[in-house]
DOLUM-261903 format. One record per residue (C-alpha): x, y, z; residue in one letter; residue number from 1. Coordinates in nm, 2 decimals, padded with zeros to 4 digits. Each point is the difference from the previous one (the first is absolute). Example, Ala and Ser with C-alpha at 12.3 -4.5 7.8 and 13.67 -1.06 7.14 Angstrom:
BEGIN
<pt east="01.23" north="-00.45" up="00.78" res="A" n="1"/>
<pt east="00.14" north="00.34" up="-00.07" res="S" n="2"/>
//
This chain:
BEGIN
<pt east="01.96" north="-00.45" up="-01.60" res="M" n="1"/>
<pt east="00.09" north="-00.05" up="00.36" res="R" n="2"/>
<pt east="-00.01" north="-00.35" up="00.15" res="T" n="3"/>
<pt east="00.19" north="00.05" up="00.33" res="D" n="4"/>
<pt east="-00.32" north="00.00" up="00.20" res="H" n="5"/>
<pt east="-00.08" north="-00.36" up="-00.12" res="V" n="6"/>
<pt east="00.07" north="-00.31" up="00.21" res="S" n="7"/>
<pt east="-00.14" north="-00.35" up="-00.07" res="G" n="8"/>
<pt east="-00.24" north="-00.11" up="-00.26" res="D" n="9"/>
<pt east="-00.27" north="00.27" up="-00.05" res="M" n="10"/>
<pt east="-00.16" north="-00.16" up="-00.31" res="T" n="11"/>
<pt east="-00.38" north="00.03" up="00.00" res="A" n="12"/>
<pt east="-00.11" north="-00.13" up="-00.35" res="P" n="13"/>
<pt east="-00.38" north="00.05" up="00.08" res="T" n="14"/>
<pt east="00.01" north="00.36" up="00.12" res="L" n="15"/>
<pt east="-00.22" north="00.26" up="-00.14" res="W" n="16"/>
<pt east="00.05" north="00.38" up="00.04" res="L" n="17"/>
<pt east="-00.35" north="00.15" up="-00.03" res="I" n="18"/>
<pt east="00.00" north="00.37" up="-00.11" res="G" n="19"/>
<pt east="00.20" north="00.22" up="-00.23" res="A" n="20"/>
<pt east="00.02" north="00.33" up="00.19" res="G" n="21"/>
<pt east="00.28" north="00.16" up="00.21" res="P" n="22"/>
<pt east="-00.01" north="-00.26" up="00.29" res="M" n="23"/>
<pt east="00.00" north="-00.29" up="-00.25" res="A" n="24"/>
<pt east="00.31" north="00.16" up="-00.16" res="K" n="25"/>
<pt east="00.17" north="00.02" up="00.34" res="A" n="26"/>
<pt east="-00.07" north="-00.37" up="00.06" res="Y" n="27"/>
<pt east="00.12" north="-00.09" up="-00.35" res="A" n="28"/>
<pt east="00.34" north="00.16" up="00.07" res="A" n="29"/>
<pt east="00.04" north="-00.21" up="00.31" res="V" n="30"/>
<pt east="-00.12" north="-00.32" up="-00.16" res="L" n="31"/>
<pt east="00.25" north="00.05" up="-00.29" res="D" n="32"/>
<pt east="00.27" north="00.06" up="00.25" res="D" n="33"/>
<pt east="-00.09" north="-00.32" up="00.18" res="L" n="34"/>
<pt east="00.00" north="-00.18" up="-00.34" res="R" n="35"/>
<pt east="-00.35" north="-00.13" up="00.06" res="V" n="36"/>
<pt east="-00.22" north="-00.13" up="-00.28" res="E" n="37"/>
<pt east="-00.34" north="00.17" up="-00.01" res="Y" n="38"/>
<pt east="-00.29" north="00.11" up="-00.22" res="T" n="39"/>
<pt east="-00.13" north="00.35" up="00.00" res="V" n="40"/>
<pt east="-00.38" north="00.03" up="-00.03" res="V" n="41"/>
<pt east="-00.15" north="00.34" up="-00.08" res="G" n="42"/>
<pt east="-00.33" north="00.14" up="-00.11" res="R" n="43"/>
<pt east="00.03" north="00.28" up="-00.26" res="G" n="44"/>
<pt east="00.22" north="00.03" up="-00.31" res="E" n="45"/>
<pt east="00.13" north="00.35" up="00.10" res="C" n="46"/>
<pt east="00.13" north="-00.10" up="00.34" res="S" n="47"/>
<pt east="00.14" north="-00.32" up="-00.14" res="A" n="48"/>
<pt east="00.20" north="00.19" up="-00.26" res="A" n="49"/>
<pt east="00.13" north="00.24" up="00.26" res="A" n="50"/>
<pt east="00.10" north="-00.29" up="00.22" res="F" n="51"/>
<pt east="00.18" north="-00.18" up="-00.28" res="T" n="52"/>
<pt east="00.18" north="00.32" up="-00.10" res="S" n="53"/>
<pt east="00.12" north="00.05" up="00.36" res="A" n="54"/>
<pt east="00.09" north="-00.36" up="00.08" res="T" n="55"/>
<pt east="00.05" north="-00.19" up="-00.32" res="G" n="56"/>
<pt east="-00.26" north="-00.25" up="00.12" res="R" n="57"/>
<pt east="-00.30" north="-00.11" up="-00.21" res="A" n="58"/>
<pt east="-00.34" north="00.03" up="00.16" res="V" n="59"/>
<pt east="-00.29" north="-00.23" up="-00.04" res="R" n="60"/>
<pt east="-00.29" north="00.24" up="-00.05" res="V" n="61"/>
<pt east="-00.37" north="-00.05" up="00.07" res="G" n="62"/>
<pt east="00.01" north="-00.02" up="00.38" res="G" n="63"/>
<pt east="00.04" north="-00.28" up="00.25" res="V" n="64"/>
<pt east="-00.34" north="-00.16" up="-00.08" res="E" n="65"/>
<pt east="00.10" north="-00.04" up="-00.37" res="S" n="66"/>
<pt east="00.34" north="-00.14" up="00.10" res="A" n="67"/>
<pt east="-00.16" north="-00.25" up="00.24" res="L" n="68"/>
<pt east="-00.23" north="-00.12" up="-00.28" res="R" n="69"/>
<pt east="00.29" north="-00.04" up="-00.24" res="E" n="70"/>
<pt east="00.26" north="-00.17" up="00.21" res="G" n="71"/>
<pt east="-00.02" north="00.04" up="00.38" res="G" n="72"/>
<pt east="00.02" north="-00.01" up="00.28" res="P" n="73"/>
<pt east="00.36" north="00.06" up="00.13" res="P" n="74"/>
<pt east="00.11" north="-00.12" up="00.34" res="S" n="75"/>
<pt east="00.12" north="00.34" up="00.11" res="L" n="76"/>
<pt east="-00.11" north="00.35" up="-00.09" res="A" n="77"/>
<pt east="00.10" north="00.36" up="00.07" res="I" n="78"/>
<pt east="-00.30" north="00.23" up="-00.04" res="V" n="79"/>
<pt east="00.10" north="00.36" up="-00.07" res="A" n="80"/>
<pt east="-00.31" north="00.15" up="-00.17" res="V" n="81"/>
<pt east="-00.18" north="00.32" up="00.10" res="S" n="82"/>
<pt east="-00.14" north="00.01" up="00.35" res="V" n="83"/>
<pt east="-00.36" north="-00.03" up="-00.10" res="D" n="84"/>
<pt east="00.07" north="-00.32" up="-00.19" res="Q" n="85"/>
<pt east="00.22" north="-00.17" up="00.26" res="L" n="86"/>
<pt east="-00.26" north="-00.22" up="00.18" res="S" n="87"/>
<pt east="-00.19" north="-00.10" up="-00.32" res="D" n="88"/>
<pt east="00.33" north="-00.10" up="-00.17" res="T" n="89"/>
<pt east="00.12" north="-00.20" up="00.30" res="A" n="90"/>
<pt east="-00.34" north="-00.16" up="00.04" res="G" n="91"/>
<pt east="00.00" north="-00.12" up="-00.37" res="A" n="92"/>
<pt east="00.34" north="-00.16" up="00.06" res="L" n="93"/>
<pt east="-00.10" north="-00.17" up="00.33" res="L" n="94"/>
<pt east="-00.32" north="-00.14" up="-00.16" res="D" n="95"/>
<pt east="00.22" north="-00.20" up="-00.24" res="T" n="96"/>
<pt east="00.23" north="-00.14" up="00.26" res="G" n="97"/>
<pt east="00.30" north="00.23" up="00.02" res="V" n="98"/>
<pt east="00.18" north="-00.10" up="00.33" res="S" n="99"/>
<pt east="00.19" north="00.32" up="00.08" res="R" n="100"/>
<pt east="-00.05" north="00.36" up="-00.09" res="I" n="101"/>
<pt east="00.19" north="00.32" up="00.08" res="L" n="102"/>
<pt east="-00.27" north="00.26" up="-00.02" res="L" n="103"/>
<pt east="00.09" north="00.37" up="-00.02" res="E" n="104"/>
<pt east="-00.11" north="00.22" up="00.29" res="K" n="105"/>
<pt east="-00.26" north="00.06" up="00.13" res="P" n="106"/>
<pt east="-00.15" north="-00.30" up="-00.17" res="G" n="107"/>
<pt east="-00.34" north="00.16" up="-00.04" res="G" n="108"/>
<pt east="-00.22" north="00.30" up="00.08" res="L" n="109"/>
<pt east="-00.14" north="-00.11" up="00.34" res="G" n="110"/>
<pt east="-00.03" north="-00.27" up="00.26" res="S" n="111"/>
<pt east="-00.32" north="-00.14" up="-00.15" res="A" n="112"/>
<pt east="00.17" north="-00.05" up="-00.33" res="E" n="113"/>
<pt east="00.30" north="-00.17" up="00.16" res="L" n="114"/>
<pt east="-00.22" north="-00.22" up="00.21" res="T" n="115"/>
<pt east="-00.16" north="-00.15" up="-00.31" res="V" n="116"/>
<pt east="00.35" north="-00.05" up="-00.15" res="L" n="117"/>
<pt east="00.11" north="-00.18" up="00.31" res="R" n="118"/>
<pt east="-00.29" north="-00.24" up="-00.03" res="E" n="119"/>
<pt east="00.09" north="-00.06" up="-00.37" res="R" n="120"/>
<pt east="00.36" north="-00.07" up="00.10" res="A" n="121"/>
<pt east="-00.07" north="-00.30" up="00.21" res="G" n="122"/>
<pt east="00.34" north="-00.17" up="00.07" res="S" n="123"/>
<pt east="00.18" north="00.21" up="-00.26" res="A" n="124"/>
<pt east="00.26" north="00.25" up="00.13" res="E" n="125"/>
<pt east="-00.05" north="00.36" up="-00.08" res="V" n="126"/>
<pt east="00.25" north="00.26" up="00.12" res="S" n="127"/>
<pt east="-00.06" north="00.38" up="-00.02" res="I" n="128"/>
<pt east="00.30" north="00.17" up="-00.14" res="A" n="129"/>
<pt east="00.08" north="00.28" up="00.25" res="Y" n="130"/>
<pt east="00.35" north="00.03" up="-00.13" res="N" n="131"/>
<pt east="00.11" north="00.24" up="00.28" res="R" n="132"/>
<pt east="00.01" north="-00.30" up="00.23" res="R" n="133"/>
<pt east="00.29" north="-00.12" up="-00.21" res="H" n="134"/>
<pt east="00.20" north="00.32" up="-00.01" res="Y" n="135"/>
<pt east="00.36" north="-00.04" up="00.13" res="A" n="136"/>
<pt east="-00.09" north="00.28" up="00.25" res="S" n="137"/>
<pt east="-00.29" north="-00.21" up="00.13" res="T" n="138"/>
<pt east="00.21" north="-00.31" up="00.03" res="S" n="139"/>
<pt east="00.26" north="00.18" up="00.21" res="E" n="140"/>
<pt east="-00.27" north="00.15" up="00.21" res="A" n="141"/>
<pt east="-00.14" north="-00.35" up="00.07" res="R" n="142"/>
<pt east="00.35" north="-00.11" up="00.11" res="R" n="143"/>
<pt east="00.04" north="00.30" up="00.24" res="L" n="144"/>
<pt east="-00.35" north="-00.04" up="00.14" res="I" n="145"/>
<pt east="00.06" north="-00.37" up="00.08" res="Q" n="146"/>
<pt east="00.34" north="00.08" up="00.15" res="Q" n="147"/>
<pt east="-00.15" north="00.28" up="00.22" res="D" n="148"/>
<pt east="-00.29" north="-00.22" up="00.13" res="G" n="149"/>
<pt east="-00.28" north="00.14" up="-00.21" res="G" n="150"/>
<pt east="-00.19" north="00.32" up="-00.09" res="V" n="151"/>
<pt east="-00.13" north="00.21" up="00.29" res="V" n="152"/>
<pt east="-00.16" north="00.28" up="-00.20" res="S" n="153"/>
<pt east="-00.02" north="00.14" up="-00.35" res="F" n="154"/>
<pt east="-00.15" north="00.29" up="-00.20" res="A" n="155"/>
<pt east="-00.07" north="00.04" up="-00.37" res="F" n="156"/>
<pt east="-00.12" north="00.27" up="-00.24" res="E" n="157"/>
<pt east="-00.24" north="-00.08" up="-00.29" res="V" n="158"/>
<pt east="00.00" north="00.34" up="-00.17" res="T" n="159"/>
<pt east="-00.03" north="-00.02" up="-00.38" res="E" n="160"/>
<pt east="00.15" north="00.29" up="-00.21" res="W" n="161"/>
<pt east="-00.25" north="00.29" up="00.01" res="P" n="162"/>
<pt east="00.17" north="00.18" up="-00.29" res="H" n="163"/>
<pt east="-00.04" north="-00.30" up="-00.23" res="A" n="164"/>
<pt east="-00.30" north="00.00" up="-00.23" res="A" n="165"/>
<pt east="-00.29" north="-00.23" up="00.06" res="E" n="166"/>
<pt east="00.12" north="-00.35" up="-00.10" res="P" n="167"/>
<pt east="-00.18" north="00.01" up="-00.33" res="V" n="168"/>
<pt east="00.22" north="-00.28" up="-00.14" res="Q" n="169"/>
<pt east="-00.21" north="-00.25" up="00.19" res="V" n="170"/>
<pt east="-00.37" north="-00.09" up="-00.02" res="A" n="171"/>
<pt east="-00.25" north="00.20" up="00.21" res="P" n="172"/>
<pt east="-00.07" north="-00.31" up="00.21" res="A" n="173"/>
<pt east="00.36" north="-00.02" up="00.10" res="V" n="174"/>
<pt east="00.03" north="00.37" up="00.06" res="R" n="175"/>
<pt east="-00.30" north="-00.02" up="00.24" res="S" n="176"/>
<pt east="00.19" north="-00.27" up="00.20" res="R" n="177"/>
<pt east="00.34" north="00.17" up="-00.01" res="W" n="178"/>
<pt east="00.08" north="-00.08" up="00.36" res="F" n="179"/>
<pt east="-00.02" north="-00.37" up="-00.09" res="L" n="180"/>
<pt east="00.17" north="00.03" up="-00.34" res="A" n="181"/>
<pt east="00.28" north="00.23" up="00.12" res="Q" n="182"/>
<pt east="00.03" north="00.09" up="00.36" res="S" n="183"/>
<pt east="-00.03" north="-00.36" up="00.12" res="S" n="184"/>
<pt east="00.36" north="-00.05" up="-00.12" res="H" n="185"/>
<pt east="00.14" north="00.19" up="00.30" res="V" n="186"/>
<pt east="-00.27" north="-00.12" up="00.24" res="V" n="187"/>
<pt east="00.08" north="-00.37" up="-00.09" res="D" n="188"/>
<pt east="00.37" north="00.06" up="00.07" res="L" n="189"/>
<pt east="-00.08" north="00.17" up="00.34" res="A" n="190"/>
<pt east="-00.22" north="-00.28" up="00.12" res="F" n="191"/>
<pt east="00.23" north="-00.27" up="-00.14" res="H" n="192"/>
<pt east="00.28" north="00.12" up="00.22" res="L" n="193"/>
<pt east="-00.21" north="00.11" up="00.31" res="G" n="194"/>
<pt east="-00.30" north="-00.23" up="00.00" res="G" n="195"/>
<pt east="-00.37" north="00.02" up="-00.09" res="R" n="196"/>
<pt east="-00.22" north="00.24" up="00.20" res="P" n="197"/>
<pt east="-00.22" north="-00.17" up="00.26" res="V" n="198"/>
<pt east="-00.11" north="00.30" up="00.21" res="D" n="199"/>
<pt east="-00.01" north="00.33" up="-00.18" res="W" n="200"/>
<pt east="-00.19" north="00.31" up="-00.11" res="T" n="201"/>
<pt east="00.00" north="00.19" up="-00.32" res="C" n="202"/>
<pt east="-00.13" north="00.32" up="-00.15" res="H" n="203"/>
<pt east="-00.05" north="00.12" up="-00.36" res="H" n="204"/>
<pt east="-00.12" north="00.34" up="-00.12" res="E" n="205"/>
<pt east="-00.02" north="00.21" up="-00.31" res="G" n="206"/>
<pt east="-00.07" north="-00.09" up="-00.36" res="S" n="207"/>
<pt east="00.14" north="00.02" up="-00.35" res="L" n="208"/>
<pt east="-00.19" north="00.00" up="-00.32" res="P" n="209"/>
<pt east="00.14" north="-00.34" up="-00.10" res="W" n="210"/>
<pt east="00.02" north="-00.14" up="00.36" res="H" n="211"/>
<pt east="-00.32" north="00.12" up="00.17" res="V" n="212"/>
<pt east="00.02" north="-00.21" up="00.32" res="E" n="213"/>
<pt east="00.32" north="00.16" up="00.14" res="S" n="214"/>
<pt east="00.30" north="00.22" up="-00.04" res="A" n="215"/>
<pt east="00.15" north="00.00" up="00.35" res="R" n="216"/>
<pt east="00.08" north="-00.29" up="00.22" res="F" n="217"/>
<pt east="00.12" north="-00.06" up="00.35" res="A" n="218"/>
<pt east="-00.01" north="-00.28" up="00.25" res="G" n="219"/>
<pt east="00.18" north="-00.19" up="00.28" res="A" n="220"/>
<pt east="-00.01" north="-00.32" up="00.20" res="G" n="221"/>
<pt east="00.17" north="-00.32" up="00.10" res="V" n="222"/>
<pt east="00.10" north="-00.30" up="-00.22" res="T" n="223"/>
<pt east="-00.01" north="-00.37" up="00.06" res="D" n="224"/>
<pt east="00.37" north="00.01" up="00.09" res="S" n="225"/>
<pt east="-00.06" north="00.26" up="00.27" res="G" n="226"/>
<pt east="00.15" north="00.29" up="-00.19" res="A" n="227"/>
<pt east="-00.17" north="00.34" up="00.02" res="T" n="228"/>
<pt east="-00.04" north="00.19" up="-00.33" res="F" n="229"/>
<pt east="-00.14" north="00.31" up="-00.16" res="D" n="230"/>
<pt east="-00.04" north="00.13" up="-00.35" res="Y" n="231"/>
<pt east="-00.10" north="00.32" up="-00.19" res="H" n="232"/>
<pt east="-00.06" north="00.10" up="-00.36" res="G" n="233"/>
<pt east="-00.13" north="00.32" up="-00.17" res="D" n="234"/>
<pt east="-00.06" north="-00.02" up="-00.37" res="W" n="235"/>
<pt east="-00.07" north="00.37" up="-00.02" res="E" n="236"/>
<pt east="00.34" north="00.11" up="00.15" res="A" n="237"/>
<pt east="00.37" north="-00.06" up="-00.05" res="P" n="238"/>
<pt east="00.15" north="-00.33" up="00.11" res="G" n="239"/>
<pt east="00.13" north="-00.34" up="-00.11" res="R" n="240"/>
<pt east="-00.01" north="-00.36" up="00.12" res="W" n="241"/>
<pt east="00.22" north="-00.08" up="00.30" res="G" n="242"/>
<pt east="00.04" north="-00.26" up="00.27" res="L" n="243"/>
<pt east="00.18" north="00.01" up="00.34" res="D" n="244"/>
<pt east="00.04" north="-00.33" up="00.19" res="V" n="245"/>
<pt east="00.12" north="00.01" up="00.35" res="L" n="246"/>
<pt east="00.17" north="-00.28" up="00.20" res="T" n="247"/>
<pt east="00.16" north="00.02" up="00.35" res="R" n="248"/>
<pt east="00.33" north="00.08" up="-00.17" res="K" n="249"/>
<pt east="-00.07" north="00.17" up="-00.33" res="H" n="250"/>
<pt east="-00.22" north="00.22" up="-00.20" res="R" n="251"/>
<pt east="-00.03" north="-00.13" up="-00.36" res="L" n="252"/>
<pt east="-00.09" north="00.27" up="-00.25" res="I" n="253"/>
<pt east="-00.14" north="-00.07" up="-00.34" res="F" n="254"/>
<pt east="-00.02" north="00.32" up="-00.21" res="Q" n="255"/>
<pt east="00.02" north="-00.08" up="-00.28" res="P" n="256"/>
<pt east="-00.11" north="-00.36" up="00.06" res="L" n="257"/>
<pt east="00.29" north="-00.13" up="-00.21" res="E" n="258"/>
<pt east="00.25" north="00.15" up="00.25" res="E" n="259"/>
<pt east="00.06" north="-00.09" up="00.36" res="L" n="260"/>
<pt east="00.14" north="00.24" up="00.26" res="R" n="261"/>
<pt east="00.06" north="-00.11" up="00.35" res="V" n="262"/>
<pt east="00.02" north="00.21" up="00.32" res="M" n="263"/>
<pt east="00.16" north="-00.17" up="00.30" res="D" n="264"/>
<pt east="-00.13" north="00.03" up="00.35" res="L" n="265"/>
<pt east="00.17" north="00.31" up="00.17" res="G" n="266"/>
<pt east="00.07" north="00.17" up="-00.34" res="S" n="267"/>
<pt east="-00.18" north="00.25" up="-00.22" res="L" n="268"/>
<pt east="00.20" north="-00.09" up="-00.31" res="N" n="269"/>
<pt east="-00.17" north="-00.21" up="-00.26" res="A" n="270"/>
<pt east="00.25" north="-00.20" up="-00.21" res="T" n="271"/>
<pt east="-00.08" north="-00.14" up="-00.34" res="V" n="272"/>
<pt east="00.05" north="-00.38" up="00.00" res="V" n="273"/>
<pt east="00.23" north="-00.14" up="-00.27" res="D" n="274"/>
<pt east="-00.23" north="-00.26" up="-00.16" res="L" n="275"/>
<pt east="00.06" north="-00.29" up="-00.24" res="D" n="276"/>
<pt east="-00.25" north="00.15" up="-00.24" res="D" n="277"/>
<pt east="00.15" north="-00.05" up="-00.34" res="S" n="278"/>
<pt east="-00.31" north="-00.18" up="-00.13" res="A" n="279"/>
<pt east="-00.22" north="00.28" up="00.13" res="D" n="280"/>
<pt east="00.21" north="00.25" up="-00.19" res="L" n="281"/>
<pt east="00.01" north="-00.19" up="-00.32" res="E" n="282"/>
<pt east="-00.36" north="-00.11" up="-00.01" res="F" n="283"/>
<pt east="-00.32" north="00.14" up="00.14" res="K" n="284"/>
<pt east="00.06" north="-00.02" up="00.37" res="P" n="285"/>
<pt east="-00.11" north="-00.32" up="00.17" res="G" n="286"/>
<pt east="-00.11" north="-00.17" up="-00.32" res="I" n="287"/>
<pt east="00.32" north="-00.21" up="-00.04" res="H" n="288"/>
<pt east="-00.01" north="-00.15" up="00.35" res="A" n="289"/>
<pt east="-00.38" north="-00.04" up="-00.01" res="Q" n="290"/>
<pt east="00.00" north="-00.18" up="-00.33" res="T" n="291"/>
<pt east="00.29" north="-00.23" up="00.10" res="R" n="292"/>
<pt east="-00.18" north="-00.10" up="00.32" res="S" n="293"/>
<pt east="-00.33" north="-00.06" up="-00.19" res="F" n="294"/>
<pt east="00.16" north="-00.22" up="-00.26" res="L" n="295"/>
<pt east="00.19" north="-00.20" up="00.27" res="A" n="296"/>
<pt east="-00.32" north="-00.04" up="00.21" res="G" n="297"/>
<pt east="00.19" north="00.12" up="00.30" res="E" n="298"/>
<pt east="-00.15" north="00.34" up="00.08" res="D" n="299"/>
<pt east="-00.03" north="00.04" up="00.37" res="S" n="300"/>
<pt east="-00.08" north="00.37" up="00.00" res="V" n="301"/>
<pt east="-00.26" north="00.04" up="-00.27" res="S" n="302"/>
<pt east="-00.36" north="00.11" up="00.06" res="C" n="303"/>
<pt east="-00.23" north="-00.30" up="-00.05" res="S" n="304"/>
<pt east="-00.35" north="00.04" up="-00.15" res="L" n="305"/>
<pt east="-00.15" north="-00.09" up="00.34" res="A" n="306"/>
<pt east="00.21" north="00.27" up="00.17" res="E" n="307"/>
<pt east="-00.10" north="00.25" up="-00.26" res="Q" n="308"/>
<pt east="-00.37" north="-00.06" up="00.05" res="V" n="309"/>
<pt east="00.04" north="00.10" up="00.36" res="E" n="310"/>
<pt east="00.23" north="00.29" up="-00.08" res="N" n="311"/>
<pt east="-00.25" north="00.13" up="-00.25" res="M" n="312"/>
<pt east="-00.26" north="00.04" up="00.27" res="V" n="313"/>
<pt east="00.25" north="00.22" up="00.19" res="I" n="314"/>
<pt east="00.08" north="00.21" up="-00.30" res="Y" n="315"/>
<pt east="-00.36" north="00.05" up="-00.08" res="E" n="316"/>
<pt east="-00.06" north="00.12" up="00.35" res="T" n="317"/>
<pt east="00.30" north="00.23" up="-00.01" res="M" n="318"/>
<pt east="-00.13" north="00.16" up="-00.32" res="A" n="319"/>
<pt east="-00.36" north="00.02" up="00.10" res="G" n="320"/>
<pt east="-00.12" north="-00.25" up="-00.26" res="Y" n="321"/>
<pt east="-00.20" north="-00.20" up="00.25" res="R" n="322"/>
//
């Protein structure tokens, strides 16, 4: 087990990891590397057995409500359940006095759902786990943006893979809100670096059997930092996520998002940046830095619940949900 990413005392004896699926396994790998004490809480026997087989960690089955009745609440929690269960699970924890929660993205299936969660949170701190904010590539981009005096424009693509089958591995309610559950990952990164839209227009057309409101997306405008932006996506044609961020001196190119290429002013050559990304290579990208920051209570780049409520309204508009 690697421990070279650890510095200081990361002990968190009242930490619960809620969930036993793929994301929970990714968090468990990081928590084990950080040598943190934690309890895993799952719902079903099958997922618990698979989790234990993969990680060696026992799972308290029966769900978070049962765990809270038996011995809760913890002071900290990482919630990594299925998307349609995120807000209910976080709400149950908040109602019993949990002070800080790292809630997997997107936190819920709509702005109304998250508005209720924000009210339940009160003074508790809830961070939405958009791990791409914590990529080594994103960290280096933030440094270059600050060095260059800020973002002047950016463009991003939200195309999902058209050749992939309908996402049947998730519930129909999640499929019907796939822009929130999936595409918001790249949109969050774009607006995190370039600012939130304040004057903009958007268009959505087309339909899919499992996503009836829209299949094609386009828009443009200006953000609160004064940067111009545009975006495009077509779920019925080839493409992939991508993001270009422009400063007065550089074009910062994220495609794939884990990699950063830089084009200097006056040049047409895009050079791959040599990143300190050992943690992103060993663990699910961004999760190590995100988890460390959450446990230390020193996460300056995370998406707060209040921010996500506002962002969700933007995402719903982009997707045609409102």
